C-alpha positions as CSV (number, residue, x, y, z in Angstrom):
1,M,30.6,12.7,-17.7
2,H,31.0,9.1,-16.5
3,R,27.9,7.0,-16.1
4,T,28.8,6.1,-12.5
5,T,28.8,9.7,-11.6
6,V,25.3,10.3,-13.0
7,T,24.1,7.1,-11.2
8,R,25.5,8.4,-7.9
9,W,23.8,11.7,-8.3
10,V,20.5,10.0,-9.1
11,R,20.7,7.8,-6.0
12,E,21.5,10.9,-3.9
13,V,18.5,12.8,-5.2
14,V,16.2,9.7,-4.7
15,G,17.5,9.4,-1.2
16,L,16.8,13.0,-0.4
17,L,13.2,12.8,-1.8
18,A,12.5,9.6,0.0
19,A,13.6,11.2,3.3
20,R,10.7,13.7,2.8
21,A,8.1,11.0,2.5
22,P,5.7,11.1,5.5
23,R,5.9,8.5,8.2
24,L,2.9,6.4,9.1
25,D,2.2,7.9,12.5
26,R,2.5,11.4,11.2
27,A,0.3,10.8,8.2
28,L,-2.4,9.3,10.4
29,K,-2.2,12.2,12.9
30,K,-2.5,14.7,10.1
31,I,-5.8,13.1,8.9
32,A,-7.1,13.0,12.4
33,R,-6.4,16.7,13.0
34,S,-8.1,17.6,9.8
35,G,-11.3,15.9,11.0
36,G,-11.1,12.7,8.9
37,G,-12.4,9.5,10.3
38,V,-11.2,6.8,7.9
39,V,-8.4,6.1,5.5
40,L,-8.4,3.7,2.5
41,L,-6.0,0.8,2.6
42,D,-4.7,-1.3,-0.3
43,G,-1.7,-3.2,-1.6
44,S,-0.2,-3.4,-5.1
45,L,2.5,-5.4,-6.7
46,I,5.2,-3.5,-8.6
47,R,6.5,-5.8,-11.3
48,T,10.2,-6.5,-11.5
49,R,12.5,-8.5,-13.7
50,R,12.6,-12.3,-13.1
51,R,15.6,-13.4,-11.2
52,T,17.5,-16.7,-11.6
53,G,18.1,-19.4,-9.1
54,T,16.5,-19.7,-5.7
55,A,16.4,-15.9,-5.3
56,K,13.5,-15.6,-7.7
57,R,11.1,-17.6,-5.5
58,K,10.6,-15.0,-2.8
59,N,9.7,-12.3,-5.4
60,Y,7.1,-14.5,-7.2
61,S,3.6,-13.6,-6.3
62,G,1.2,-16.5,-6.5
63,K,-1.7,-14.1,-6.4
64,S,-0.6,-12.0,-9.4
65,K,1.3,-14.8,-11.1
66,C,4.4,-12.7,-11.7
67,H,7.6,-11.5,-10.1
68,G,7.5,-8.2,-8.2
69,L,7.6,-6.3,-4.9
70,L,4.6,-5.7,-2.7
71,V,3.8,-2.1,-1.5
72,I,1.0,-1.2,0.9
73,A,-0.5,2.3,0.7
74,L,-2.9,4.5,2.5
75,T,-5.0,7.3,0.9
76,D,-7.6,9.7,2.1
77,D,-11.3,9.4,1.0
78,R,-10.4,11.4,-2.1
79,G,-7.7,9.0,-3.2
80,R,-4.7,11.2,-2.3
81,L,-1.7,9.2,-1.3
82,L,-0.7,9.6,2.4
83,W,1.8,6.9,3.0
84,V,3.5,3.9,1.4
85,S,5.2,1.0,3.1
86,A,8.6,-0.5,2.5
87,A,8.8,-2.7,-0.6
88,R,8.7,-6.4,0.3
89,P,9.1,-9.6,-1.7
90,G,6.1,-10.4,-3.9
91,R,5.2,-13.6,-2.1
92,T,4.5,-11.6,1.1
93,S,0.8,-11.3,1.8
94,E,-0.9,-8.0,2.5
95,I,-1.8,-9.0,6.0
96,T,1.8,-10.0,6.8
97,A,3.0,-6.6,5.5
98,C,0.5,-4.7,7.6
99,R,1.3,-6.6,10.7
100,H,5.0,-5.9,10.2
101,D,4.2,-2.2,10.2
102,H,1.9,-2.5,13.2
103,L,-0.8,-0.8,11.1
104,T,-3.8,-1.6,13.3
105,D,-2.0,-0.3,16.4
106,R,-1.2,3.0,14.6
107,L,-4.8,3.3,13.5
108,R,-6.1,2.9,17.1
109,E,-3.6,5.4,18.4
110,A,-4.8,8.0,15.9
111,G,-8.4,7.1,16.4
112,L,-9.0,6.2,12.8
113,G,-10.4,3.3,10.9
114,A,-9.4,1.9,7.5
115,I,-11.5,0.5,4.7
116,A,-9.9,-2.4,2.7
117,D,-10.7,-5.1,0.2
118,L,-11.0,-8.8,0.8
119,S,-7.3,-9.3,0.8
120,F,-7.2,-7.9,4.3
121,V,-9.9,-10.1,5.8
122,G,-8.4,-11.4,9.1
123,L,-6.1,-8.5,9.7
124,Y,-8.2,-7.2,12.5
125,D,-8.3,-9.8,15.2
126,S,-9.2,-7.8,18.3
127,S,-12.3,-8.3,20.6
128,P,-15.6,-8.2,18.7
129,D,-16.9,-5.7,21.3
130,T,-14.5,-3.0,20.2
131,D,-14.8,-0.9,17.1
132,P,-12.9,-2.4,14.2
133,A,-9.7,-0.7,13.0
134,V,-9.9,-2.3,9.6
135,I,-13.3,-2.7,7.8
136,T,-13.5,-5.3,5.0
137,G,-16.2,-7.0,3.1
138,Y,-17.4,-10.6,3.4
139,K,-16.0,-13.7,1.8
140,A,-18.1,-16.5,0.5
141,A,-17.3,-20.0,1.6
142,R,-17.7,-23.1,-0.5
143,N,-20.7,-24.3,1.5
144,R,-21.9,-20.9,2.6
145,P,-22.8,-18.4,-0.1
146,L,-23.2,-14.7,0.6
147,T,-26.6,-13.5,1.7
148,R,-28.2,-10.6,-0.2
149,G,-27.4,-8.2,2.7
150,R,-23.7,-9.1,2.6
151,K,-23.6,-8.7,-1.1
152,L,-25.0,-5.2,-0.8
153,S,-22.5,-4.5,1.9
154,N,-19.6,-5.6,-0.3
155,T,-20.9,-3.4,-3.1
156,A,-21.2,-0.4,-0.9
157,L,-17.6,-0.9,0.5
158,A,-16.3,-1.3,-3.0
159,A,-17.8,2.0,-4.0
160,V,-16.3,3.8,-0.9
161,R,-12.8,2.3,-1.4
162,A,-12.7,3.0,-5.2
163,P,-10.6,6.2,-4.8
164,V,-7.6,4.2,-3.5
165,E,-7.2,2.7,-7.0
166,H,-6.8,6.2,-8.3
167,G,-4.0,6.9,-5.8
168,F,-2.1,3.8,-7.0
169,A,-2.8,4.8,-10.6
170,H,-1.1,8.2,-10.1
171,L,1.9,6.5,-8.5
172,K,2.3,3.9,-11.3
173,N,2.1,6.6,-14.0
174,W,5.8,7.1,-13.4
175,R,7.6,5.1,-16.2
176,V,10.6,4.3,-14.0
177,L,8.4,1.8,-12.0
178,G,8.4,-0.3,-15.2
179,K,12.1,-1.1,-14.7
180,V,12.4,-1.5,-10.9
181,R,15.2,-3.6,-9.6
182,T,14.5,-6.4,-7.3
183,D,16.5,-4.9,-4.4
184,P,13.9,-4.0,-1.8
185,K,15.9,-1.2,-0.3
186,W,16.4,0.6,-3.6
187,A,12.7,0.0,-4.5
188,T,11.5,1.4,-1.2
189,A,13.5,4.6,-1.6
190,L,12.3,4.9,-5.2
191,V,8.6,4.4,-4.4
192,R,8.8,6.9,-1.5
193,A,10.6,9.5,-3.6
194,L,7.9,9.1,-6.3
195,L,5.2,9.5,-3.5
196,V,6.6,12.9,-2.7
197,L,6.7,13.9,-6.4
198,T,3.2,12.5,-7.0
199,Y,1.8,14.5,-4.1
200,R,3.3,17.7,-5.6
201,E,2.0,16.9,-9.1
202,V,-1.5,16.1,-7.9
203,A,-1.8,18.9,-5.3
204,R,-0.6,21.8,-7.5
């Protein structure tokens, strides 16, 4: 059997699995119907091989100091993966990726809130009189250290959002993610296919 035939079959299977991955609005509505009030939000960089020429620049993450593709994910309060975003170049910030997916608008429509880390500070920019759609901790400024109350708040939020790291850990257990191509379309299909398989493995 020729290698190209096997490759075509693999791509077809990945495409079929990726098509079964939940959409953002449906995943949030499912949590709302089950009585949930918040989801956990986080982003992670999937490392890729270094590219040559100017094409490598957009995939280089200054935060992680390596080449890769950024993926945003939502989990429930137990760390079970609910949704993953499209894979975007590594230099993309978490806030930019969330705004591209209109995440805060989808959260408001579902009546849910999200708990995130300090990378998402500034994502929620609505009126201060309304309930926040995304709850983050506090950042210390150079001339303004954190108060004791804000430090305790950051510690409490870190404990609440800890399960989201387990969700990403389940996803990254797949060895195929160690050799991801830099093509965002292929990486998106692959990650969403693995989301479907991860959910079946964890849920069974």
